[in-house]
C-alpha positions as a printed Julia matrix, in Angstrom:
124×3 Matrix{Float64}:
  97.98  119.2   119.36
  98.13  120.83  115.94
 101.74  119.77  115.34
 100.98  116.14  116.18
  98.03  116.06  113.8
 100.12  117.44  110.97
 102.78  114.79  111.54
 100.22  111.98  111.82
  98.48  113.07  108.62
 101.69  112.64  106.6
 101.2   108.89  106.93
  99.13  107.85  103.87
  97.51  105.04  105.9
  96.47  107.29  108.84
  92.82  106.81  109.83
  92.12  104.92  106.66
  89.06  102.71  106.98
  88.55  100.28  104.16
  86.02   97.51  103.78
  87.34   94.37  102.13
  85.88   93.65   98.72
  84.98   90.11   97.69
  88.3    89.95   95.84
  90.16   91.06   98.99
  88.44   88.3   100.97
  89.31   85.68   98.36
  92.98   86.73   98.43
  93.02   86.85  102.23
  91.54   83.35  102.39
  94.23   82.0   100.04
  96.9    83.52  102.26
  95.31   82.45  105.55
  93.18   79.33  105.02
  93.58   78.46  108.71
  91.31   81.41  109.6
  88.46   79.79  107.66
  87.22   83.07  106.21
  87.48   85.11  109.42
  88.61   88.63  108.5
  88.1    90.02  112.01
  91.08   90.77  114.22
  91.31   89.46  117.79
  90.36   93.01  118.86
  87.02   92.63  117.08
  87.44   94.88  114.04
  87.87   93.95  110.39
  91.46   93.98  109.23
  92.34   97.12  107.28
  94.93   95.43  105.09
  95.35   92.04  103.48
  99.06   91.43  103.94
  99.84   92.95  107.34
  97.89   90.43  109.46
  99.44   87.61  107.44
 102.89   89.04  108.16
 102.37   90.06  111.78
 100.02   87.37  113.1
 100.17   84.24  110.98
 103.44   83.77  109.1
 106.07   82.08  111.23
 108.96   83.56  109.22
 109.7    85.6   106.11
 109.99   82.3   104.23
 106.51   81.27  105.43
 105.17   84.68  104.38
 106.77   84.33  100.95
 105.36   80.81  100.5
 101.89   82.14  101.32
 102.22   85.0    98.83
 103.43   82.58   96.15
 100.0    80.87   96.38
  98.47   83.85   94.62
  97.88   84.11   90.89
  99.78   86.77   88.99
  96.59   88.83   88.62
  96.14   88.79   92.39
  99.72   89.94   92.91
  99.14   92.77   90.46
  95.96   93.67   92.35
  97.95   93.92   95.6
 100.52   96.15   93.9
  97.69   98.35   92.62
  96.28   98.62   96.15
  99.74   99.51   97.46
 100.17  102.23   94.85
  96.84  103.72   95.99
  97.94  103.49   99.66
  95.21  100.91  100.31
  97.67   98.15  101.18
 100.51   98.76  103.64
 103.68   97.24  102.21
 106.09   99.28  104.38
 104.35   97.98  107.5
 105.38   94.43  106.64
 108.86   95.05  108.1
 111.24   92.32  106.82
 108.38   90.63  104.96
 108.31   93.67  102.66
 111.44   92.29  101.01
 109.86   88.85  100.61
 106.88   90.52   98.91
 109.21   92.46   96.61
 111.03   89.22   95.72
 107.74   87.59   94.73
 106.77   90.6    92.63
 110.19   90.49   90.94
 109.81   86.76   90.21
 106.19   86.7    89.08
 105.19   90.15   87.81
 108.51   91.94   87.22
 106.9    94.6    85.03
 105.28   95.98   88.25
 108.48   96.07   90.3
 109.73   99.53   89.3
 106.47  101.26   90.18
 106.31   99.47   93.52
 109.92  100.24   94.43
 109.49  103.88   93.36
 106.39  104.18   95.55
 108.23  102.63   98.5
 111.31  104.81   97.93
 113.6   101.84   97.35
 116.57  102.48   95.1
 117.97   99.92   92.69
């Protein structure tokens, strides 16, 4: 229906297909070494985002998620923020792990925090 399409299209991630770059794969592998380089979901398609499968499928808790994200170099964290600001990485979809990600950004690359929080609509 036309109304449903208009609502669905307000989501910046709607129908977004993105192929992982080599850098994306390297980051994904740091976050999920147990997958041994497999970037394909159990449903048989390549993951669209780096962080969401870590959050939803692999991390046992927000603390586990945060520990995984802390493995990344500052440049890699900045890269993820850049992807988020271009709506190529879904930070809102991380649910409670979104706050763990924000904590890591605040600790490691605080100069990127304001832009990320503004993009996510988080005050303070």
